[in-house]
C-alpha positions, 0 to 999 in steps of 0.5 A: 654246098650251103656256102655256094647256095648263099653266094647264089642267093646274094648274087643271082639277081645282081648278075641277071642283067648281064647273064640273060640272053634271048631264048633263041640262043639258049642252047649255045650256053651262057654268054654276055655282051661286053663293052669294047673296054672289057677285059677277061678277069677269069676263065672257067673251063674255057669260058671267059668272065668279063670285067663288065660282069664284075662291074655289074655285080659290084654295082648291084651289091655295093652300089659302087663301080668296081673301080671303087672297090677295095682289092679284098672286095674285088677278089671276093666278087671274082670268087663269087663269079667263079663259083656261079660260073661253075654252078651254071656250067653244071646246070648246062651239063644237066640240060637245064637250058633245054628245060621249058620251065627254065627257058620260060623263066629266062624269057620272063627275066629278059622281058623284065630287064628290058622293060626296066631299061625302057622305063629308065630311058623314058624317065631320062627323056621325060624328067619329072618337074617339081610342080608335078611332084607337088601336085601328086603329093597334094592329091595323095594328101587329099585322099588320105582316109579318115580315121575313127575311134569307137567303142563296141560291145560284142555278144553272141545273140542279137536279142542281147545286143538289142537289149543293150541298145535299149539300156544305152538309150535309157542312159546306160553307161557304154563303158560299164556295159562293155566291161561286163557284157562284151565277149571281146575281152581285150577291148572290154577291159577298156570299156569297149575302146578300140584304137584308132582305125581306118574303115578298110581295116575292119570287116565291112559290116562293122566299117559300114556301120561306123561310117553311118554314125555321127560322133557320140551316136550308138548304132540303132540296130545290132551289127552282125559280123562273123564275130557275132553281134556288135553294138557300136558307139562312134567317139571321134574322127580325125584326118591323119597328119600327112608326112612332111613333103621333103621326107616323101619327095623321092617316093612321090617322084617315083610315083609320078614317074610310074604314072607317066610311063604307064600313060606312055605304055597305054598310048603305044598299046593303042597301036600295038598288034595284040592277040590273046588266045 
C-alpha cells in the first residue's frame, strides 16, 4: 500500500491533464481523449489505457516524449499507469465520482488546466521581445529595496532606554553600552550589531525608526516593539547588487508573460457577464 501511494504521489499531477473530464461526464467513469495515432498499451478490467496517456506521463516525469524512453523506463511507466487505473477504479466503485467534494476538485483541476492551456496559446501568439524583458529587468532593479546596517540596545523599561540615549548624547560608546545593557544577548556580543537587513524584515516600529535616521544618528526617543524598548543607531545603507541580466533573463521573461496575459484577462473581464452571489 505504501508503494502504491508513492506511485500515486509521483504520478497524479502528471496524469491530471489527460484524465480530467467535465463534471457533467463524471458519472460515466474515467475517460481520456485520444489522438488519431493513439494505441492501447494496456487494458485494466475492460478499460483501455492509451499511448497518449503514457506520453503525458513521460513528458511530465522525465521531460521527454515516450519515444525517447528506454524500454525499462517505458515498462515502469506502463506499470505505474496500471496501478493508478486499479486505484481509480476502486474509487469509482466506492462512489467517489458522486462525492460533491471530489466533483468540485475535478472541476477546479479542469479549470486550472484549461487556464494554463489558454495562457500557453496566448504566449505563443504574443511572444515577448528582448526589449520588454530588458525593460522589466530595469524596473525590477530600480525597485530593489535599500538595505540597512544598524546597532541596537534592547531593554525592558522606557526609562532605561531614555537614560542610555542621554549617555550616548554625552559621548558614550554604543558598542560598550550594548554589550553590558542589552537583553538581546546575541547582538550584545557584537556591540549591538545587526546584520544587513531590509526594513520589511523588521517589525514596523523598528523599521520606521531606522528609515527616519541619518547614517551615524541615534534614535532621539526610545522605540517600542513587542520585544521591549530599543535604542537604535544607523551605521550604513546600501543598494543591493542586482543579479546579472543573463542569469535571470528566463525568469524575467516569465514575469513579462504573466503581466501580458493578466492584462489580456483584465480586458476580456470588462465584457464578460459576471455575477457574484
